[in-house]
N, C-alpha and C positions, 0 to 999 in steps of 0.2 A: 624665642627672641621677641615674640609679640605679647608676652605675658604682661599684664598690668603691674605685677610685682617688680619685674626687672626693667621695665621701661625707664624708670626714674632713678635707677641706682647710681650713686656717685662712682667716679672712676676708682679702680682698684689697683693696688700695687702687687697683688699676688693672685694668680689664676691657675687653677689646676683643672685640666680637661681630660676627659676620657672619651675618645672617639671610637664608636663601633660602626663598622661598615662591612659590606661584602667584599669578596676577593677582587671585584672589578674596580675598586677605587684606585686612583693614581696618587702618587706623591704630591702632584700639583693640587689635587683636590683637598688633601689634608692640609697643605700649606694655606690654601684659600680659606678653609674653615678657621684656622688659627688667626689669620689676618683679620677676618670679619669680627671674631670675638674680641681681639685686641683693640680694634678700632672702636667697637661699641662700649667696651667695659674697661679697657686698659688706660692707666695713667701714663704720664710722661716716661716713667721708668718702671715698667711692669716686669715682674719675674713670672714668666709663664712656663709651666711644665705640662707636657701633654703626652698621652700614650694612645696607641691604636690597638684595637682588638678586632680580629677578623671573625665575622659570623657569616658562614656560607648561606644562611637563610635570608640575609639582608641584601638581596640583589637590588641595585638602583636606589638604596636608602642609606641614610647616615643618621646615627643617633649620637647626640652629644650630651654629656653630663658635665656640669661645671660646679666648681667650688671656688667662689670669689671672696677674697678677704682683704684686709688691710686697706680700707677705703681711704682715699685722700680727702682732705678737708677743703 
């Protein structure tokens, strides 16, 4: 989120997220991640698809991979 590359990206209409976290994550945590990404990168009408992968070794950590396309002008 703090990368110089993504700091100045325009808003996107399509976002694909892969969220990897430990078994201790709650649904509210996953929702918060998607809301933060959408606020930062999403356009007025963004189509966001996301999935969750459980990794038992990632206790108290969340990894997010994003594919952001169809930038608005």
